[in-house]
Phi, psi and omega in degrees: 000138179224169179265130177254128182261171177300322178300319178299316178297315180301313180299315181297313182294318178299318179295316183288328184261345182078009178278161177292143181304318181296321178295317179296317180300315179296317180296314180297317179295321176298317178301313180294319178298318179295320177300313180299315180300315181296317178294323178296330177275004178084010181278152178264134179252121181240120176246104184312135178070343178268303180160183183231133174252135175208154179267130179240145176272125176263128184291154174295151181206166175260127178241173181233131176289119184295334180282313186260349185063014178285138177279138184229138176277123176259116184291160176297149179204166177262146178218146177273130179248139176240128176249123185296141180267175186301306183296320179294319179300315182295320183279327184263308184278332178084024177226149177263165180298327180294330178287326183278341182258019178295138181264151181247000000 
């Protein structure tokens, strides 16, 4: 397993499409900026078969410091949630939706 960077994606896409590296970089950055803006406005992003990004409010809770066993208040916060889509599930996890929805 290795880490793939934005630069790696830009290089790959530029090579596959024949576009200039700089043009691909600008397009990819614009796409990412738009995603951030939409999520910041509370919108849900749905990419069919890939997955869904949405902002969820996490409730405040009491946690415990494992070293001191002291209870600590963790404030409410927003978090981005990603739900895997059909094609990604099939290619990465190796199961189809029909397999996961089997009734017992």
